[in-house]
C-alpha positions, -999 to +999 in steps of 0.1 A: +786+373-713+792+357-679+808+389-666+777+409-678+754+385-660+774+388-627+773+426-630+735+426-636+729+402-606+750+425-584+730+456-595+698+438-587+710+427-553+722+461-542+688+477-535+677+445-515+708+448-494+703+485-487+667+479-477+673+453-450+653+472-425+616+463-426+588+487-415+550+486-412+525+513-403+489+515-391+467+541-374+433+546-358+410+575-351+408+577-313+386+608-311+360+603-283+326+597-297+307+613-268+314+644-247+341+636-221+361+655-196+393+670-212+428+667-198+455+693-191+439+724-175+425+724-140+402+753-146+378+735-169+342+734-158+326+713-185+333+684-209+342+686-246+319+702-270+333+694-305+362+685-327+387+708-344+405+679-360+406+641-351+429+626-326+450+597-338+470+567-325+497+556-349+520+526-349+553+522-367+569+487-365+606+484-372+624+452-378+662+449-382+682+424-403+681+398-374+643+400-370+645+422-339+612+442-336+606+477-321+572+494-321+568+532-319+533+543-309+523+579-310+491+592-296+472+625-295+468+623-257+479+641-226+500+610-217+494+574-207+486+569-170+504+541-151+471+522-152+469+523-190+507+518-196+508+487-173+477+473-189+490+477-224+524+461-215+506+430-204+482+428-233+510+434-259+531+407-243+502+383-244+490+391-279+523+397-298+551+385-274+564+420-272+585+429-241+583+464-226+617+475-240+604+468-276+575+493-274+580+531-271+548+550-263+549+587-273+521+610-261+519+645-278+507+659-245+480+678-262+458+698-237+428+693-260+425+656-256+405+634-232+411+625-196+425+589-194+418+562-168+433+571-134+451+601-147+449+635-132+416+626-114+421+650-085+421+680-109+385+676-121+351+674-104+345+638-117+312+622-108+308+584-110+291+589-144+320+609-157+345+584-145+325+556-161+327+574-195+365+579-190+370+542-183+349+532-213+369+555-235+402+542-221+392+506-228+384+515-264+418+533-266+436+502-254+418+481-280+428+504-308+464+503-297+464+465-298+448+465-332+472+490-349+502+472-334+491+440-350+484+457-383+518+474-383+536+441-377+515+424-404+524+452-429+562+449-426+580+454-458+616+463-469+626+500-462+655+523-457+658+543-425+675+578-424+681+603-396+686+640-396+681+671-374+664+704-382+655+735-363+625+757-354+623+784-328+587+790-315+593+773-282+598+798-253+611+790-218+580+797-198+598+800-164+621+827-176+599+849-197+569+862-177+544+877-180+536+859-213+521+891-226+557+905-229+569+876-251+561+893-284+582+923-273+610+901-261+610+882-294+611+914-314+641+926-292+658+892-294+657+893-256+642+859-247+658+843-216+663+807-204+674+774-218+656+759-248+661+730-272+652+740-308+664+708-324+639+689-346+651+653-348+637+633-378+636+596-385+625+590-421+613+557-434+616+552-472+602+526-495+623+531-525+622+568-531+588+573-515+584+585-479+565+558-460+567+573-425+584+601-406+589+604-369+598+639-357+603+656-323+603+691-307+608+702-271+577+723-264+544+719-246+513+712-267+494+740-249+486+765-277+449+758-274+427+756-243+391+754-256+367+725-254+372+710-288+395+680-294+427+686-314+463+675-315+474+712-310+504+723-330+517+688-333+484+677-348+487+704-374+522+693-382+511+658-388+483+670-410+507+692-431+533+664-435+507+638-445+491+662-470+526+670-485+535+633-487+503+613-497+503+578-483+529+586-457+523+585-419+537+612-396+543+605-359+552+630-332+578+622-305+579+652-281+612+663-266+619+677-231+595+706-232+581+706-197+593+741-191+588+753-227+556+768-241+544+779-276+541+816-271+520+836-279+491+812-278+454+804-273+443+811-310+437+783-336+457+803-362+487+802-338+485+765-334+483+761-371+512+785-376+535+766-352+524+733-368+534+746-402+567+759-388+575+725-374+564+708-406+587+731-426+616+722-404+610+685-410+607+691-448+640+709-448+656+678-432+640+655-457+656+676-485+691+674-470+716+646-471+705+624-442+724+597-423+714+562-435+710+539-405+724+504-405+697+477-400+706+470-363+682+476-335+689+473-297+663+481-271+664+483-233+642+496-205+645+499-168+628+516-139+644+539-113+629+543-078+625+581-076+620+592-040+592+614-028+598+644-006+576+651+024+539+658+024+526+691+038+519+690+076+487+673+089+474+708+097+480+721+062+464+690+046+434+693+069+430+730+060+432+723+023+408+694+025+380+717+037+376+730+001+365+701-020+358+725-049+395+729-055+419+703-069+442+709-039+414+702-015+405+669-033+441+659-033+446+667+004+415+647+014+428+616-005+463+621+010+448+621+045+430+589+037+461+572+023+482+583+053+455+571+078+455+537+061+493+535+060+493+533+022+516+563+013+543+551-011+578+563-006+591+559-042+578+558-078+590+533-104+601+558-131+606+543-166+636+552-188+642+535-222+671+534-246+671+523-283+700+522-307+686+524-342+717+518-363+741+545-349+712+566-336+710+568-298+674+573-287+665+580-251+629+580-239+619+593-205+586+591-186+569+621-172+572+658-181+609+663-184+625+698-182+647+709-210+680+708-190+680+670-194+680+669-232+707+696-233+730+677-209+725+643-225+733+657-259+765+671-244+774+638-228+764+613-255+767+634-287+747+661-304+727+636-325+713+620-294+675+619-296+658+626-262+620+619-260+598+630-231+562+622-222+571+585-230+554+554-217+541+565-182+534+602-177+532+605-139+547+639-130+572+667-139+608+656-138+628+686-126+666+690-124+682+700-091+682+736-104+645+736-111+637+717-079+655+744-058+638+772-077+604+757-071+574+769-090+550+747-109+575+724-125+596+720-093+569+717-067+532+725-070+525+702-099+530+671-078+495+676-063+481+681-098+494+646-107+480+632-074+514+621-060+520+618-022+544+647-018+549+683-025+580+676-046+606+649-053+636+646-030+667+666-039+684+636-054+660+633-083+685+645-110+713+624-095+691+592-098+679+600-133+714+607-146+728+576-130+700+555-145+704+569-180+742+563-180+737+527-169+710+522-195+732+536-223+761+514-213+738+483-213+722+490-247+746+478-273 
């Protein structure tokens, strides 16, 4: 009888031991309530005019067996500006005693979301009234982030964490396959060129046998749509599909290094929905497979690297560009002249990189729009299961490798003015500095 009681007690204790992670979720509808200027494309001439589907901010709180907390926050936005990221770091520290390393902000980089405070301002003809509305929305956005973070922490309960990797193939290297009109023919001929990363990393959170939350990634721009209605683009459709398939579960998108990868062909709603369903199917396939159960141990670390700016165009070139204040290049040039005259041109940018170890999962998060070369080389160096997230925390510019920098083009050079930075491109040591920083960060995160 005593032996039977011991066996029963052991059986009852086993599920509790296996579920020594804790997780909590919360989300908020962050769709603007008034027409507002939209982010992502410089050619827009008017603000938003409707909603295809709501924009969301979602929080997933994770706590390991020692009580260590990590918060993943996904947003249907173009990306957090430095102004918003720095503000939120201070507010989260004050409200919840969270340090910057404990919070990972993931922006879907949808191009059908709102302009955020002090982000991409040179691109658009922003009147004081339009800027006021952007600032009002950004303040509401920050309030919602604070609220859902607290709710997610409050909702912590025992769970099991699992990790797996799937695959989907709609992302196309946009630098190597032009014109875009030829892409359908190239796909049919199996003749697409250029590096891509088709992995779909998945972090599944289970309460018992029920899916509580799923975080998923893919290295591809959220640029299927370009109209004036708010949407989460293909990643928004993926989240809708997964949450419909798993009632009560929450889906969060953590984009990969897709700065030079586009969903092609594009521009139609049915294409965004199709790509969203393809990505959802890849996630579902992973959930049906045997996944790696993660031990309840969380380590978090963050650091900034001083990336060096290259040179500005000549004074003559800036003056010539500044004459046309109807173009983003002209507005940028005028502002650069003012900064230079005042002696306020910065020489470096504090670039954030982050490393989490979730059990034996190595998860790297990188600010900015990171080209695909980085994820491919980090997986080669640290292991194929390494998860590399881009558009994380502060989205301030494209982050090219040396190859892309030398080749130039939008990702290597001209996008710097789009982001309002005081240079035509980074210095040639940008890849060297990023790689050195990531290696140090990985070695420090145990």
